[in-house]
N, C-alpha and C positions, 0 to 999 in steps of 0.2 A: 505493499498501500505505500502511495506517495504522499509522505505528510505535509508533503506542502502546499497540495491545493486547498486553501485556508482562504478566509475571509480577512482574516487580520483582526486585531486588535484595534477596538473599535474607543480610541480617545480622543475626546473632540473638545475643541476651544474656537469661536471665532476669531481671537485675538491668538499673537504668539503664547503658546504654552509647549510647557515641556512635558514629555510623557514619558511614561513607565507602561511600554506594554504587558498585556497581562498574557502568560503561557498557556493558561487552561483553557481561557476563552475562545482561542482563534479554533482548536478543533471541533466544538461546537459549532461556530459558526459555519464548518467546510458543507456541513447538507444545506444549505440557506443558499449558498452561492451556486452547487450545481445543481439542485434540484428548482431553478430561476424558469423554468420554461428556454433553456439557452439554445437555439439553434446549433446544430453539432457543424463543425469544422473539419477540416482534412487532417488527420497528422500522419506527416512524412514519419517512413520508419527510421528510428536511428538507435541509437547509444543511452541506455541509460543512463542519467546524471550519475555522477560519483558518490558514494554514501559518504566523502569526504565533503561533497559540497551542499547534501541533507543534512549534515551535522553543525556544520558554520551557520546555514543557515538556521538551523532552530535556535542556536546560541546567541544567532544576534536580537531574533524576536522576545527572549526571555531578559534579556539585559542592555541591547541595545537604546541608542536614542532613536526618534523619528529617523531623519536624515541617515542614520547606518541600516537603518532597515529596508528602505526606501533602496539603497544601491547594491547591499546584499539582495533582493528579488531583485535587480535587473544583472547581476551578476549570475544568479543561476538562472535566469530568463534565458542567458545567452549559449545555454548546454541544451536548451529545450526550442520545440517547434510547436507550430498549429495551435490548438486550444491552449493545452500546458503554455508555450511561452507569452500568448496573447492573459491568460490571466494572472499571470507572475507580473508583466508588467503594468498591468490596472491594479493590480494589488498595492504594485511600487507608487502609486501617484496616487492613492487614495489614501495611504498610509497615513503620509504627507499632509492630504485634505484635513484628517482625522482630528490631527495635533494642530490644525488651523496656520500651519505655513503654507499660505496660497501661493508667495513666492516662489519659494522654493519647487514647491509642486507645477508653477508655471513655469519655470525652467526646466524641470526634467523632462515635460511633457514635449518642447520644442522640438528635440533632436529623433522625439518618436510618434512626429504629426504624419506618417507613410505608416505606419501600423494602423491605425483608426479603423481602416476595413476589417479587419482581421478582430479586433475591438466588437466593431457592429455586431457583428457575427456569433462571437462568444456570446455578449448582452448588449440589448441594442441600448436600456436604459442608461446603463451600466457608461455605455459608450459617451451617449449622448452630454451626459454631467460631463464630461472630461471635456469632449467638445470644446462643451463653454467655459471649459477651463485655458483651452487652448486658445479661444477669442479674447480672451477675458486677459491670455500674456500677453496680447496682439495687438492691446489697445482698441477692440473692435469692442466697444463698451455696449451700445446695444443689441450687435449681434448676439453678443456673448445672453443680456439679460434675454432673450428671444429665445434664445436655446436652453435655456435653463430651466426658464416660465413652462414653456410646451412639452418637460419630457414627459412620455405617455405615462399614466397611468393604469395601473396603480403601481406604487412605490415599496419597497423593503423599507425595514426602518432604519437603517444604515443609508441608502437613499436617500429617503427623506429627510434624514439630517445634513448631508454632504448639500444637497438641494440647495434646505435652508445656508447651509455657510455660504456657500459660492455667491447668491445672493445676497446675502448683509456687505458681501466683500465689494458687488458690484455698484450697488444703489451706493455705498459708500464710495467707489471712485465716481461715481456719475452726482457725486455731490447732494445725492436726497439720504441726508442723517436718518430723517423721521422713516422713510422705508425700510433702512439699512435694520432700523432698532424694531421695527415691526418683526423681522426674521429670528432676533435676537428674542425676543416676548413669545413666539412660537418655539423658539429654540428651548425655554426654560419649562418647557411643559415634558420635555421629550427625553432630557438628560439625568442622570445622578450624580450623586457622589462629590470628587472634587470636580468634574467637567461640569455641574449645575452649578455650584458655586462659582467656579473661574465664570463662563458664561455669565452670570448673574451681575460680579462684578464689572465683566467687561459692559454689559446693558444700561448699568446704574452710570458710569463714566460717558456712555456714549451721550443718555440722556441729560446729565446734568450740563452737559455742555453746551446746548442748545439753549438760547436766550430766553425769555420767561414768553415774548410772545409767538415765538414759536413754538413753546409747549401749548400756550392757550389754543391756537389756529389749530395746531394739533388736535389736541382732547375733541376740538369741535367736528376735525373733519373723520376721524375714526371709534366706531362705535362698540367694537371687539372689547368687551367688560373688564378683561386681565390686559389688553394694551392702555385702553384710556385711564383704568386703577395706577400703574408706570407712570403715565404721563401724567395722571393730577396730584402723586408723590413727587415727582422731582419738581414741580411749579410751587407747589407749595414749603417746599424743603428750601428752593433759591427765595423766595419769597415772605412767606410767613411761617418759619420754621415751629413756630408755639402751638401749631396748628396740626403738628405729625399726629398728635394721640386722640382729635376728635378723628384723623384719617382713617384712623385705624378702628375705631367704631365702628364705621361705614362700609369697612373694607375686611371684615372678619376672613373672609376665605380667598383673601388673595395671597397670591405664591410671597409679595412680601413679608408678609405674614407669619403665615405657617411656617417658612423657612427659617423664621429667626431674624429673615435681615434687615427687618426695621426693627431691631431691638439697639443695635448699634448707630441706628440715626436718630433715634428719642432721647432726648440727655433724660438724668434723673432727676425727676423733678414731682412732686404732686399731682396727684389728677386734675387735669383745666375745668375748670366749671363753664358751664355753658355759655353761650354768648347774650349777651343782655344784663339788664340793670334790675336787682330785685326788687328797687323801691317800683316796679311798672305797675300800672294799674291792670286790671283783666279787661280792659277795652280795646278792643278791634278796632282801627282805625282805616277805611276804604276809601280814597281817593279814587274816582269815576269819572271821565265827563260829564257833565250835567247839561251842559250845553254847548252849542255849535257845531257842527259836521259831523263829531262823532258821539254825541248823546244817545241816538237812538242805542247804538252800540255798547255804550254805558250802559243804558237802563235791562239792556238784553243780559248783559252779564251781570247787574245787580239781583235782575231777578234769579237769575238761575244760582248765586250767593244762597241769596233767603231761601230757596228752594232746599239747599241744605242746611240752615239752621232749622229748617222746620223738621229738618227727620235728626237731628243731631239726638243723639243720646247722654243722659246726662246733663248739668246746669248748662243755661244756653248764655253763653257772654253777653256781654252788651257791646252791641254793634253802635258805629258809627260814620258817616259815609260826607265826603268832605268834596267840594266840586274842585276838580281839577282843570277842567276846561280844558282847549285844545292849544296851548301855547304852555310855554318856559315857565313864562313870571308868573302865569294861574297855579301852574301847579307848584310852584315854589311857596308862593301865597298857602296853601292848603297846606302844603308841607308843613309850612311854618305853626300854622294852626293844627294839624291834628298833634305834633311836638309838643306842643305845649298841653297837652291830654295827659302826655306819660301815659301809652298805649302800650300793651304788650307786644302787638306786630302790628305792622302796618302794610296793605295792599297798594299798588300802582308805584307808580304811573301804566299808565295805557300805554299813549305813545311815545314810539321812541325817542324824538329829541329833549323830551321831559327825560328820559336817563341821566343825562349830564347834570342834572340836580343834587343826584344820589351820590355823587363824587362829594361836594361839600357837607354830607352830612358830618354834624359835630361827634364828640369823640363821647360813648355812652348809649349812642342810638339804640331803640330796640332793632330787632330785626326786620325787614322789607322785604317782602315779595313784590317783585316786579312784575310786572305782568307784558314784558317782553324781554328781548333779550339784546344787550348791549351789541355796538359794531365793537371788531378787533383793537379800533386803538383808543378804546374807552374802557379803562380798567377802575372794577365798581368795588368798592369798600367789599372785605368778607362778611360783612353780617345783612351784604343783598344778597336774596336769591331770585333766580331768574326762572321764569315757567313763560312758554309761551306756545302756539302751534305753528306751524312750519311746513311748507312744501319742499323744504329743504330736507324735513326730517322725515317725511310721509316719502320719499324717494328713497333714500336711504332704510329704510322699511320693506318700500317693494323691493329692491335688492336683494333683503337677504330671507325676502320671504320666496323670491323667487327660487333663490338656493335652496330653501327646504323644500321646493318643493319638487325639485330634480331637474329643475331646468340652469344649464352651466353655460350656454353658448345664447346671446342673446343678441336682439335689435336694436337700438334705439332712436327713436323719432322726437324731434324737439324743437320748443319755436327762440329765435335768435335773437330774442328779450333777454333784459339782463337776468329777470325772474326765470327763464327757460334754461339762463346755462348756466344756475345756480344750483337748479334741479338737475340737470343732464349731469355735471360736475359731483354733486351728492351721489347720485345714482352709481356714476362708473366706480367712484372711490371706494364705495361700497360693496360693491358687485364682484372688483379685480378682488377687493382685499379679502371677500368669502372664499376663491377660488375660481370663481366665473370667469371667463373671456368675453369682452364685447367684441364681437364679431365685425357689426358693423354699425354708421350711424347717420343721420343727415338733417340737418334742421330747417327750418321752414319759415317764412313771412306769416305775421301775425294779419296781415294785410291782404293774404291772398285767400282764394275759395277752391282753386283746381291743385292738389297738390299730388298730381301725377310724376313730376317730374322731381318731388322726396321717392313718392312711395315706390315706385317701379323699378329704378336702379337698387332702391334697398331693398325691396322682395326677392330682386334678380327674376321678376313677373313675365313671364311668356304665355304665349297664346297656343295651344295645342291645334288650333287651326279650324277649319269649320268656317259656317255662316255666323255663329254665336261669338261673341267674344268669353273664350274658358281657361280662365291661366292656372296656371302653376307656376310655385315658387320656388325660390332653393330649400335645399333638404339639411344645409349645415347649422341650422339655428333651433333654440327650441322653443324660445320666446320671444317679445319684443318691450320695450317700456317708452311709453307714450306720454310725456311729459307735454299737458294742453293746460288751456283755460277751460270752463264749461261749454263757452258758445265755441268753442272750435273743436273740444272733443268729439260732439255730436256731426261735426265734417268730416271728421279725419276716421273715424271709425267704418262709416258706411263708406270711405274711398278703399281703407284698407282690406272690406272683407272682395270690391269688387274685382281689387288686382289679384285675388286669389289666396289671401291671408284669413276667412272665416274661420280655419281650424289652427291657429299658431295662438296660441296662449298670450293675451296680453292684460296687461299691469298700469294703472295709470296713480295719480296721487288723490287725497281726500279734496282734494281743490275744486274736482270736477263736481261734487254733490254737496249741498246747501240743509241738505238733511230734510227736505220736504218734497215728501213723495210726488212725481208727477209721470206716469206713464207715460203719456202722449210724447211727452222731449225724453224721455229716459231710455225709450226704445231704441233710439241709435246710439249706445253706450253698453248694448248688452255684448256678454261677453267678460267685459271687463272685471280685475279683481283691485282694488283701493283695499289700504287702511283705513279705519271709517272708527269715528267714536260710538264704541258700546250702547250709549242713550240716541244714538240714529237707528239704532238694529232693533229698537224697541219698538220700530213703526210696523213691524209685521209682528207682532206679538198679541195676545187676545186681550180683549177690551177689559178683561179684571185684572190683567197683569199690572203690579204696581210698577213696572218700567211705563207701562204703557201711560199709564196715566202720568206720571213724569215727563214719558216725550211728548202728551200733548200740552203741559206745562211750556216746554219747550220751542213747541211750535207755536205757540202763542205770545210768545219772547220777540216773534220775529225773524228771529238768528239762531236756531237751534244749535247750530255748532258752539255759540259764542255763550248758550245760555250754559251746556255743557263746560265750558272754561270756566265761565264763572262758578260753577258748580264745586268745580275740583280745584278752585283759588280758595275758595273758603274750606272746601275738606284741610289742604294742605295749611291752612293758618290753625286749625282746629288741631291736627295732629304732627307738626311739627316737630315734637318731639321724637316723636315713632320713628319721623325718615329721616331723625341727626343721629337715631342708634342703628341705621341699615334695614329699616322695617320699608316692605309695601304696603300701599293703600290702593284698594280697589275704586279704582275714581268714574267717572262718566266718561272722560275723554280714554282711560285706558289703565292699564294699572303702574301707578306712579310710582319714584323713588327719589333718593336726594344724594346727586353725583357728589364726588371730592371736591367738584370747582363749586357748588355750589348751583347745579343747575336742573330744574325737577324735569329727570327723565318718565320719558312715557312708553310705553308697549301695545298699542291698540289690538281693535277686533280687526277682523277683516271681512267683508262682504263683496257679492260677486251679482252684477246685474243680469238679471232673466227676465225677458219681455218684459222690458223696463221697468221694474223692480229689484231693487234691494236684497238680494238675499243672504241671509251670513252662513258665512261660510265655518270650520272648526266648531259643531256642535256647539252654539251660541247657547246659553242655558234660558230664552226665553221659550213662551209654550209655542206651539206649531203654527208656522204662517197660516193669515185666512186669507180668503178671495174676497174682500170685500172695501171700499172705499170709507172714507172717514167721514161719517156723514154730520158734519159741521157745514152747512151751506153758506151760510157769512159769516163766517168767526170774524168777531171785533177785537182787533190786539188792544188790549186792557194798558200797558204803555203808550201804542203809538198806535192814536185812533185813526190815520191814515191808511195803516195798512188793512187791507180787508183779502179773504181767501173765498173766491167763489167753490172750488172745489178741489181734495187736492189732488183729485185724479184731472183736471183740467188746469188749463192755464190759468199762469197766477196774475192776478193785479194790484201794482202798489206803488201806489203814489208815492211812497217815502221809497225813494230807490236803493236797493242792495249796491254798497258799496263795491268796485272792481278788488280783484285782488290785489291791486298793488295798494288800495288805501285801508285796507283793515288791518289793523295795526299789530295785529298781534300777528302778521305773517313776520318775523323778522328775518333778518339778514341772515343769521347766525342761529342755527336749531338746535334744540338738546337733541339727545341721538335715541337711537330704538335703541331698548334694552332686550339682548336676549333673554328666553323663557331660559329660567330654571330647572 
């Protein structure tokens, strides 16, 4: 038996690590390598290598450095041919990758480039990874990235680790440090012992090398919980180290906590007290616009808040409302008045320009729940908690859902507006982060009505011939993401179907649904899967279901989505202590939690349009859907008397116009992230 046919000992760290192979491991890995479904290659008859050569390699494997092991394997390979030689050459290079010696591995592969065809015949996946290493050595960074990213799956554990090591190195050389950190975070869950500790140290050094502004942007971009935890930990370490204990309470299951890594960062000090002054009263101060162009939105949010208070179990706190108006000055005046009442928490502002007033909060102020999220250049105090609804958040949720549904190759169609670009960027970032491939994408102008120039090349639609247009589309994609406004989605979907995509799974955002059922309009959204507030799915519940009753309240408010938003804002204010302890809340907009960067994150429910009706997915726990219209022929809105609904199955007549997506203030520039299910 040739003892040299082994995988070698896996000792890796993304940075330069000194590795001592374990002799007893490589024999166990022998079967894994040789049983990997490799295509056979011819072996020319030759004399067996000498016993001395085998003993020499065995000795180096036990006591040598990674560089010595690699050289010994190459020397041994020179006595072999065919598959045996290819195996030893690949193992030589892989031993350096496993040790994190990427430069040394690159120099070793250069003179062996002519051997890559034999490597590919032996094991195509391993050979592809080494091909990516060769491109990296040649400075072909983009080609190297594409090669390593697209290694065929499934991969063995050693192959998975080497792929992440190479990706981390490529991203670092491309000057994309956050993407390199993503790979190190993924490696953290795969490694053990000293290799894991060294990788974690390398990860931390890469994190704290980033400036706070970059960390904040990355937190808003990547929603994977472990990655986000590392980013927020690094941000607090650099800006507010006294908050590390609070971070620990909110991230009990994070690797930085479970491995003891955080213990080295937290100074020895008594438990930190909760944010807030104990002299505060029990008052909840709410600052919403009560006049101006956003007053009806403020009224709908207020009705949602009051619905939560009505259902609150236990003592109902005192709530006082202040008029924040629609200017920075009007909010500043309302905030000063609210602070004079010494409230336990302040809810507001609603409008993005008003957020900058919060940067001037006096010391010792109570917690503030802002109903919007600041832009990247505005740094809010740590006692400000941000909560908003956002199309970008929905786009990330759609990407996550698409992957969960088994769709890994996607198309994307988005508007060429700022909002469309933000949604497209959010979707692509999350989709590729989770292992998906964006095969193709097109943008369209919102001034157009005929989208064939975008749709046909995107779908590669072609007719099978005959008198009727009978199109077929490309077969290399699983689904499509459509980022559109409500008015355009009803034009895009029929045209997608006309050009052959009627069976292609399609996803969008909750932006396309205002929560008011209208089968006449929504029939042109059929098949779309969207994230949605659970409260809005209650429209399909039985009339005696408590959720249906609350949905009718939301309907009468004029803006059901914002009613749900207000309901959850009050829910957060009432249960802030639980959120700070890492608990979840079941809200009307989804499952809510507080992130380490003081942002309320939410996990939405899901619905799909069928015959013009948004049906719940995933076993929504409402009563079975009912086939009837909501028979309130002339509902008068108690808050907005100008709003009249003739019938929820027919067209709407609103004398008070519904704001567009760009006007609704809770659509922020920077979205909270979707939370993976536990």
